[in-house]
C-alpha positions, 0 to 999 in steps of 0.5 A: 845787692841793693837791686836784688834785695829791694826787689825781693822785699817788694815781692814779699810786700811785708806790712813792716820791715825792720833792718838789723845791722850786726856786722860792719856795712857801708853806710852809703849802701844801706842808705841807698837800700832803705831809699829804694825800699821806701819807694815801694811804700814799705814802712822801714826802720833800721836798728843797730842795737840788738836789745832795742831790736828784740824789744820791738819784735816782742812788742809787735808779737804782744799786739799780734802784728806781723813783722819782717826782719832783714838781718845782715849777719850769719844765722848762727849768731842769732838763732839761739837767742831768738829762741831763748827769748821766745820770739819764734812765731808765725807772725815774725819772718827772719831773713838773713843775708851776709853775702854768702855764696851758698847755704852753710852746711852746719846750720842746726836743723833742731833750731829751725823747727816750727814755729821758727820762720827763717829765710836765707838769701845767698848770692852764688853768682853775680846778680843771682840770688837764691832764697832758702826757706825752712817752712817750704815743706810741712814735715817740720824737719828744720830743713832749709829748702830752695824755694825761689831765686832771682835773676838780676840780669832780666829782673825775673823770679822763678815763681810767685810769690817769693815764699810759699804761704803757710796756708798752702804749705800746711793744706796737705801734711803729706802723712806727717805724724802728730803727737796729741795728749789724751785724757779720759773725759767722756763723752769727748774721749774714752780712755782705758788706763792700764799698762798702755792707755788705749783710746776707745772713741769719743766725740773729739776722737772722731772729730780729730780723725775727720780733721786728719783725713782732711789735712792728710796727717796721722796722729798718735796719742800720749798720756799726760803724766798727771792725766789732767788738762792743766792749770797755771802753776803761778800767777805770772804772765809766763807761768808754766802749766801742768798736764796736757797744756804744759806738754803743749807749752813745752812743745812736747806735743803738736796740738790738743783736742779734748773739751779744752776751754778757751780762757785768758789764762791759757791763751798766755801759754798756748793758742786756740783755733776756731771753736769746736764747741759752744758750751756753757758752765753749769752745775748739777745737783740731786733731783728735787725730792718729793715733799713730806706727804704728811703735809699734803693737806697744806700743800695746795696753798702756799704759805702766803695764802694760808693766813688770809684764808684762816683770817677770813674763816675766823672773821666770817662768824663775827661779821654775820653776828654784827649783821644780825645783832645791829638792828637789835642793839646788841641784845642777842649776844647768845647768837654769836656762838650760833653764827660762828658754828654756822659759818664753819659748817658752810666752809666745811660744806655741812648742812646748817640753818641760818641763825636769823631769817632777815634778808641781809643775813640771807644775802650774806649767807649766799655770798659766804656759800659761793665763796666757800664752795666755788672759790676756796673749796673747789680750788683747794679740792682740785689742787689737792687732787692733782698733788695727790696724783703727782706729789709735789717736789721741793724747789730745784737748785737752778741758780747760783743763788739757790746753791749758795743758800743751800751751801750756807744753810744745809751744808751742801759742798761743791765739787770741781775737776782738779786743774780744769778751766772751771777750777781756775774760774773759781779761784780767779772769780768775783762776786757770787762765784767767789763766795761759793769758792770761800764756802767750799774752801772752808768746808774742805779738808786737804782740797777734798772738793777737787775730783779727778774728773766730772765722772768721779764727781757724779759718782760722789753725788750719787752716793751723797745728795749734799754735793754739787758738781761744777763743770761744762753743761755738755759734760754734765748732761752726758754723765747724768744721762749715763747714771740716770737723768731722773736722779739729777737736776741740771742747772741753768746756763751760768756763762758761755764758754768755748772749746777749741783745739789748743796749739803751740804759741806761734803755730804756723798751721793755725790758719789752715786748721781754722779753715778746715774747722770753720768749713766743718762747723758751717756744714753742720758736720761737727754738730752731726758728730756730736749727735752721732756720739750721743745716739751711739751711747743712748740711742734714739727715742722712737718717733721723737727727737733724740736727746743729742739733738735736744742738747746740741740745740740748747747749746746753740741758743743764746744766754737770753734764752737761758731763763726761759729754758730754766723755768720751763724745763725744770722737770720735764721728766715729771710729765712722763711719770706714770700715775700711781694708785693711792696708798696709805702714805699719800693719805697719812695727812688725812689720818693725822688730822683725824687722829688729832680730832679724835684726841681732842674729842676724847679729851673733851669727853674726859673733861665733861665726865670729870666735871659731871662727877664732881658736880653730882658727887657720884650720885645716880639720878634714878628719877631721871632714869625713870622719866627717860624710860617713861617717855620712851615706853610709848615709842617702844610700844608703837615700834613693837606694834608696827613690827607685829603688823609687818610679820603678819603681812609677811606670813600672809604672803608666804601662805599665798605663795605656798598655795600657788606652788601646791596647785601647780604641782597637782596640775602637773601630776594630773 
């Protein structure tokens, strides 16, 4: 027994070995076994206490350490308790030996299903040992199949290694049928709900078909009761999950692929493969709307520019007056008004005479004219022309800070998919995300901020612009594309998140699945599947890069490139916007200014009339009227004389022309 078991342990070469003694065993034989195993440089420890043994196995699983157990008892005494304690894992191998000559027929195959790894050693003849293994085939039937035997007479094994490796066993599933949950989540899965749910495609559906073809298995979809991915129902470490992840945690399904974000909370209930998508969190709001065109005359300069411009215009007149009046010791105070009106005419590009002919005043006027014409006037005109051609828009909501300001000041509300990874991120968040979640909770009634899917959130945003939808950037991009990309504004990348295939805790074929996914990823096939799905939905632009290639490339960029992308790509669609002819709405600002000017002029005339009437007491100055008529009589006489001369010249020309026509007519008759 010592020789056979020690040779099998040596061939297995475990990283650490735990010997559990349940039944009475001769101490001297156990000591000899441990001594022989130590000669093979295999760390070994012996336990007689069952609780201490279980604590050791649990501690090793928490640290993701492989451990092999050699248990001297009947399997039925231990199988149920190991499963109840959730110690069945691909990292733990349990080898049972109790001196039986053949495999017991009453072993419960249900208990021996994945991920439980169990090996049974029997001793049918002297120095002959057979090894039975429940994962010798990938069918998950819990059958103990003969995988090897050892002949102690000539110290030989039937095959090498002692047990088949999981990567070799699960390389080919031999047509095994997997149960996979599915929910409607474009573009990953498109599901038609009815009497029976039907999957009609999607990026992850195509990827699962490719993986199934590579690993030779088939699959059937199952609909989760809640039609959601799932979230932890409590804050405990062993908390139960709802939705599709809950089905996977309860081992009702085999795996789950459908934009499943990898989070620390979920890793306590399920395991994840190599990532199938490198995405990032983001939010989407309405597209920046056009600013009020009535204020178009103010938009060329920012608010911080207008005060210095106005101050410059106001002080230019007094400065010119100082230049003119200083040599005369302030004796020409009546020139102040002329200087002010002169500078205003220069800024408005009107003709005006310099109030004084001094060289210093002329030099200042030249500088003022250059400043008003080339610095302020031309820049303002160019900006105004460009903004009238492409109307200005309000600043986009690109960051969480902008969103927080809009939620606090303008009453925006945040929507998130119910029981998703992003819902959990908000609940367990800190900093600005925590403040956003508090604002959202304060304004929601009966959790109205939770929606069934991102698609539903986009439809709500389509009806009311004072909403924002929080989710994965790829999912948001796809849905905004479906409902019209120009209507929405996609924010910059907030933080990186990865999606992967979720499997059961301790899944034995995780390494084989990772190998297939990594090969597909390195070959660029996953990226091509994503691009093909986008092109199937939206098509390819003629002569350009498709939107799918653009979004895949942006997803592969690092977070350091997010700021540049957010600032440079705020509204790429604006460059494709066609120029429109001018209309009255664009010019309403100029008409408003003109109306204000007419109102002020009319008010001034009204005041002058009242002032004149009050001073003259409604007396008409007849002498003034006569003087006016007398002064203009000479002018009227000269105008009449000039008109008479012009009429005489016209009459002469007409008479001459008539004579010419008459002579030509006589010549033709002759």
